[in-house]
N, C-alpha and C positions, 0 to 999 in steps of 0.2 A: 226431303234431303236438305242439309245445311252446307253452305260453302265456306270452308276455312282454308286459308292459304291458296285460294283459287282451285281447290280440290273439293269434290262433293263427298259428303259423309252422310250415311243414314242417321236420321235423328235418333233412332233407337240405340244405335251404337254409342252415340254421345251420351244418351241417358244412362246406358250401362256403365260407361266410363265414369261419369260424374257420381253415380250412386256408389260405385265401387270405391272411388277415392274417399268419399265421405265415410264409408264403412271402415276402411283401413285406418283412417285418421281417428275416428271415434274409438275403435278397438284398442289402439295403443294409448290413447288418453285414459280410457277406463282401466287398462292394465297398470298404468302409472299411478292412478288414484287408489287402486285396490292394494298395491304392493308397498306404498310409501305413505307414512303418516304426514310427512311434510310435502305432499304432492303439490299444494298450492305454490310453495316456494320453488319447487323444481320446475313447474310449468310456467310460472309467470316471471320469475326472477332469473332463473338459470337457463332460460331459453328452451324449455322443454317442448313448447309448441313448435318451435322452428325445427328442433331435432326430429320430432314426430312427422313434420311435413317432409323432411328429407327421407325418412323411412317410407312414407306414403309414396313418394315419387319413385323410390327404389322398387316397391311392390308393383306399381303400375308399369314401370319399365320392363321388369321381368315378365309380367303378364303379356305385354305387347310383343316381346321377343318370342313368346311361346304361342302367338297368334290367338290369344283369348279374346281379342276384340275384332277379329276377322268375321264379318257378318256371314260369310259363306260356311263357317264352321260352327255357328251357334246352335245348329240343330243336332249336332252329334253329342248325345248325352254322355256316354261313357268316355269318349275322347276328352270332353270338357272336364270331367271329374279327374281323369289322369293328369291333365295339364294343370289343373288347380292344385293337385297334390305336389306336382313338381315345383310350382311357384312357391308354395308354403315351405317346401324342403329347402329350396335355394335361399329363400329369405331367412329361414332359421339358421342355416349355416353361415350366411353372410353376417347376421347380427351377432352370432356367437364369436366369429372371428374379430369383429369390430370391438365387441365387449371385452375380449381377452387382450387385444393390443392397445385399444384406446377406450378404456372404460368410461371416461368422462364424456364421450360422445353420445352415450345413451342416458335417457332421463331416469335415474334411480336403479336400485338393485332389483333384479329379477322382473323388472317391468316389461322387458322385451319378451320373456317367456310367457308371462300372463297375457300380453297383447297378442302373441301368436295363437294361444289357445282360444281366446275370444274371437279372433279373426277367423279361425278355422270354422267354427260353428256359424258365425254370422255370414261368412262369404258363401258357404254352401246354401244357407237359407235364402240369401239374396239372389243367387243364381237360379234357384228353384222357383222363387216368386217371380223373377223376371221372365223365365221361360214360360210360365203359366200366363203371365200378363200379356205378353206379345202375341199369344195365340187367340186372344179374345177377339171376336169379329168386330166389336164396336171400336177397336183400336186399329183396325186395318182400313186402308184407303182403297176404295173400289174404282177400278180403271177399265175403260173400254179402249181397245186398240182399233183405230179406223184404218183399214188397209189389208191387202192380201199380198202374197208373194213371199220370197225368201227373206226380205228385209223385215217385213212385219212379223213373220214367224220367228226370226232371230230376236226381235224385241220381246215378243210374248214369252219365248223360252228364257231369255235373260231375266225378265221380271219374276218368272216362276222360280228360277234357281236362286235368286237373291231374296230369300225369305226374310232376311233381316231388314229389308227396306220397308216392311209393313204394308206391302201393296198386294192386292188380290185382283187378278185379271178376271173380271166377271163376264167378258164377252169380247169378241173381235170379229171383223168382217169375214174371216175365213169360215166362221160358223154358217154364214149365209150360203157360201159356195157348197158346203157339205149338205145343206138342206135343199139346194136347188135341184130340180128334176133334170135328168139327162135325156137328150133327144136322140133317137135313132135316125141315122142319115146314111146315104149311099153316095160316095164320091168317086170320080175318075182320077186316078193318080198314076204316076210313073211306078213301075213295078218296084217293090221293096220300100216304098215311101208310106209312112203311116202318120196320121195326125198326132201331134204332140199330146202326151198325157191322156191318151184314149185307148180303149181296148177295141176288139173287133177282129174280123177275119178279112184277110187279103186274098182275092181270087184273080188268077191270071185271066185275061180276056183277049185271046188271040184275034177274035173277030173285030176288036176295036182298034187293032193296030199293034205293031211290034213294040214291046216294052211298056205297054199300058196295062192297067189292072183296075179292078173295081174293089173299093174298100167299103165294107158295111160294118157299122158299129155305132157306139154312142159317144156323144161329145158333150162337154159341160156348157150349159147355157151361160152366156156372158152376163155379168152383173150389170144392173142398171142403177142410175142415181137414185131412183125411187125405191128399189129394193134395199139398197144400202142405207138410205135415210130411214126407211121403215124399221129395219132391224136395229139401227142405232137408237132411235127414239123409244122403241119397245124395251130394249135392255136398260136404258137410262131410267125409264119409269118403273120397271119391275125391280131392278137391283139398286136403285137410288145411287147412281154412279157419281163419284166426286170429280173424276178427271177423264178427259178424252185425249188420247195421244194419236195424232194424225201420222200414219206411215204409208200413205198412198204415193206411188211414184207417178202415175199418170192421173193428174187431177183435173185436166181440162174436160169439163162436161160430166165428171163423175163425182166431184166433191160436193157433198150436201151443205152448201154455204149457208143457206137460210137457217137450216136446223142447227148448225154449229153456232151461228150468231145468237139464235134464241137460247141455246143452252148456256152460252157465255153470259148473256144478260140475266139468266136465272141463277147464276152463281157457280156453274160447273166450269172448271178450269179446262182450257183447250190449249194444247201445246204440240210442238213439232217433234217428230221422232228422232231427228238428228241429235238434238240436245240431250234426249233421254238415253240414247245409245252411248253418247259421250259420258254421261254421268255414271251409268252402271258398269261401264267397261274401262273407263280411264283412258280412252283412245278415241281418235276421230277416224271413222271409216272412210277409206278413199273410194270405195265402190259407190257409184251414184252420187259422188260429191261434185257439186257444181262450183266453178270458179267464183261465182257471185256470192256463194256462202262464205268463202274465205275472205272476200272483200268486205262484206257487210256484217259478219259475225263479230260479237264482242271479243276483245283480245287482239292478238297479233300487233300490239303496239309497244314500242320501246322508247321512252322519253330519253332525252339527253342526260337528265339528272339520274335516271335509273341506270343507264349505261355507265356513267362515271362512278356511281356508288358501287355498283357491282364489280367494276374493274378494280377499284381500290381495295375492296374486300378480298377479292381473289389474289391480288398481289401480296397483301399482308399475310393471308393464310398460307400461300405457297412458300413465302419466305420463312415463316414460322415452322411449317412442315418440313422443309429441307433442313433447318437447323436441328429440329428434334430427331430427324432420321440420320443425322451424321454419324452417331455411334454405331449404327447398324451397317453402314456402307462397307467398311473393311471386311466384315464377316461375310456379307453377301457376295462381294467381289471375289474373296478367297474361295468360297464354296463353288462359284461358277467356274473358276479357273481349275480347281481340282477335279471337278466332275467331267468336264469335256473341253477339248481344245477350241480356241476361237476367242474373239473379243468379248469383253465383259458387257459392253453396251451394244444395243442393236438400234440402228438408225433406219427409219423407213419414211417414205414420202406419204403424206396424207393430205386430204382436201379440207381446207378450213373455210372460214367465213368468206362469202362472196366468191367461193370456188378458188381461193388462193391456195397455192401449194406451199406446205411447210414440212419440216422434218420433225417427226415424232420420235422421242427417245424412250427406250425401255431397257431393263436388264435382259440379256439374252436368255431365253428359255428353251430354245431349240438347238439342234446340232448346227454346226457351221455350214453355210451354203445349203440350207434346208430346201430351198426352191430352185436349186441349180438344174435339176432334171425336169421338174414339173412346171416351173414358172409360177406366177402369183396364184395362190390357192388359199381358200379358207381353212382354218384349223379344223380338224375332224375330231369326233369323239374318240378318245384313247389314241390320239395321234402319235404314231411311233417316232416322229421327229422331235417330240418334247423330251428333254433330258430329265433325269431324276430330280435334280435340284430345281429345274425349270417347273416341274409339276408342283413342287412345294411353293415356289414363288408365285405361281399363278393362283393356287388355292388361297394363299394368304394375301394376295394382291400386292406383295412387296415388289413385284416386277414393275409396278406402276410408278414407283417413287421418282424415277428420272423425268416423268411427265410433268412434275411440278416445275421443272425448268421451263417447259413450254408455257405453263401458266404465267410464270414470271415474265417471260418475253411478250406475252399477249397473244400468242397463237391459239391458246386454249383457255378454258375456264374449268373450274372444278366440276360444274354441272352443265350439261348440254348434250346434244346428240353426239354419239361416238363418231370420231373422224374415220372416214373410210379411205381406202387406197384409190388412187386415180384410176388404176386399171379396172377396179370393180365399179366405180362411179359411172364410168362411160356406159357400161351395159345396164346398170340399175336404172339410169335415167331413161333408157329406151323402153324398159320393161314395166316400170312402176310409175304411175301417174303422180304428179306433185312431188316427186323425189327431190326436186331442186329446192323446195321450200326449206328443207333442213339445213341448207347452206347459207340461210339468211342470218343465222346466229353463230357465235363461236362454238366450236365443238367442246366436249367436256370429257373429263376423266371418267365420270359416272354420269348417269342420266335417268330420266323417267323410264325409258325403255329397258334399261339394265336392271332396275329394281322391280319391274312389273313383268318382264318376259325373260324366257330362258336365253342362254347363249345361242346365237343363230349362225348357221353356216350354209344356208340355202337361199335361193331367190324368194321363196315364200316367207322365210324367216325375216328377210330384209323388208318385205312388204308389211308384215305384222309390226315390226319395230318402227317403221316409218309412221304408222298410225299413232303409236305412243309418242314419238317425237313431235308430231303435229299437235297433240294435246299439250305437250310441254311448251312449245313455242306459243301457242294460243294463250296459255295461262301462266306464262313465266312471271315469277315474282321472287323476292328474297325469301318469303315464307316458304314457297314451294321448293326453292333450292335447299333450305335448311331441312325440310321434310325428306328430300331425296338423300341428303347426306346422312341423316339419321337412319333411314332405311338401309343405306349402303353399309353402315357400321354393323347393323343387325345381320345383314347377309354375309359379311366377312366373318363375323364371330361365329355364325352357324355353319359356315363353309358351304353356302348355297351358290349355285350359278357359276362356279369356276369352270374355266376351259383352258 
């Protein structure tokens, strides 16, 4: 995987993107050369190459919006074909409109049509060749996962599901447990108690005392360091493993240190599971997360220069955004007034950086005094308190416009963890470990959790979103902010995630 903007991307996805960009560019260059006798003049003097570059970016942008570079979707053959046809259709319509209104923006007569025809055949050929290429075993990295339990299983499952990573799990320590013999034992237990993860029969034993029983059944033999090391080295030799990922929770006395060191000296990569779980999921799991990892991990650093530049950019963009949205404000305010009684703006207390309290402003999307009877509550799916205009404002994100005033004031940024209400923060801090970390940065109008996870209205949703917020705080950068803004625009245009 390659890290760009402090986010990990599969190398195969970047190869697909680069190859597709080259194919699109070459297709329209060939279309221009075939349809125009003076193609050299059009391309070199009249800026034809630059115009074709703009068309290439347009094709890649539409492909991205239709999830054609999502590694989790690359295995769906017919779905990919349908999406490619949609891309070609949208691009053809777009170029037709541009050619009709501004014909000088395209390089030559009918070159766009010829480019689309060439691109159609070359794009499908490239996708077919790419799909065949990534399935070849010599282009896949063989991995062994060292560890058992739910965390190791989650890692193995995640690597299997992300086929676009080009990783094949050829073995893991759970295979040793499956191969281990089970021993028959008889235990004296309190009635109704049974050893965990074991079968067997429970028989009351009155002669042994009230409430006691005998349990007879089989139990799993505990793994030893020697059995784990033997299995690891056997798989490495047989499968020629490239990488070992350590996912053991209890490592004292169980971790085959000597064998791992020998493998590393022989050129096998040895890495920790936490970083891989972060890479494949885009979040930092709070289960089994030690405070020492937060302290010693890369990231979680904000220099004074970074803070100043980020604050200045947010101020400028908020000011420009408010000026651009000024023509819309009278229509939005009128629609809210006509739809339901009550104020146009809604003011609510939120928790900001260092747990400071500030007022967050939005256009009102619910009926007046929506929480008069229930008190503070999360918005629900198909919440009856949301007005007709409010539902449109939420779907289009126009209700967020007043929050740019909060960005101007410095209470918020465009990108960051979503600010939560003080009433909810008090309970969330008690229930969710490390929840306080999200208050070490300014909250945002949008964020990594918003573009990666659904709208949440439960405690479990809050826990999931915290894991994405921790990823953002650890990897915060201007490049990641731009990526999140780009993803937010995509989500708004496609109407995803509204609540």
